[in-house]
C-alpha positions as CSV (number, residue, x, y, z in Angstrom):
1,M,113.6,116.2,83.3
2,Q,112.4,113.1,82.7
3,K,108.6,112.2,83.5
4,Y,106.8,109.2,83.6
5,E,103.9,107.8,83.7
6,Y,103.1,104.9,85.9
7,H,100.9,101.7,85.9
8,I,100.0,98.8,88.6
9,Q,99.0,95.5,86.5
10,L,97.5,92.6,89.3
11,Q,98.6,89.1,87.4
12,A,96.6,86.0,89.6
13,Y,96.0,82.9,88.4
14,D,95.0,79.8,89.1
15,P,98.4,77.2,91.3
16,K,96.3,74.0,90.4
17,I,96.3,75.8,86.6
18,G,100.0,77.3,86.5
19,G,100.3,80.9,84.9
20,I,104.0,81.1,83.8
21,E,102.7,81.5,80.0
22,Q,100.3,84.2,81.3
23,D,102.8,86.4,82.9
24,I,105.4,85.7,80.2
25,H,102.5,87.1,78.3
26,T,101.8,90.4,80.5
27,L,105.2,91.2,80.3
28,N,105.9,91.2,76.7
29,L,102.7,92.6,75.9
30,L,103.6,95.9,78.3
31,G,107.2,96.3,76.6
32,N,105.7,96.2,73.3
33,E,103.5,99.4,74.9
34,G,107.2,100.7,75.8
35,W,106.2,99.9,79.6
36,E,109.4,100.0,81.8
37,L,109.2,96.9,84.8
38,I,110.0,98.3,87.8
39,C,108.7,96.6,90.7
40,V,107.0,93.1,91.2
41,S,105.7,92.5,94.9
42,G,104.1,89.5,95.6
43,P,102.7,86.8,95.8
44,I,99.1,87.5,97.7
45,N,97.0,85.2,98.5
46,E,94.0,85.3,96.8
47,G,91.8,83.2,98.7
48,E,90.9,79.6,97.7
49,H,89.4,80.1,95.0
50,H,91.2,82.6,93.8
51,G,95.1,81.9,94.2
52,V,97.9,84.1,94.4
53,A,98.2,87.4,92.9
54,W,101.2,89.5,91.3
55,H,101.2,93.1,90.9
56,Y,103.6,93.9,88.1
57,F,104.5,98.6,88.8
58,F,105.2,99.6,85.4
59,R,106.2,103.2,83.9
60,R,106.9,105.0,80.7
61,P,109.0,107.7,79.3
62,L,106.5,110.8,78.8
63,A,107.6,113.3,75.9
64,P,108.5,116.3,76.2
65,G,105.4,118.6,77.4
66,Q,103.2,115.6,76.6
67,K,100.6,115.4,80.3
68,N,100.3,112.8,81.8
69,P,96.8,111.4,80.5
70,V,96.3,110.0,83.8
71,L,96.1,113.2,85.6
72,E,95.6,115.8,83.3
73,G,94.0,113.3,80.7
């Protein structure tokens, strides 16, 4: 059975400035580190001064016998 570690990335940006470039950068960076995007939740309004936020949910496989670094550090 394959085991995974998981990562949640909160990506917020000011809608007046934009944010697609920031989203692409996040996806490319985490993809290069072996993370697979499995779900996106958003946009969530974070208020007048914080714009909107998206939650990106990632996973990546653990090597056989590797401990989960978050739970078993």
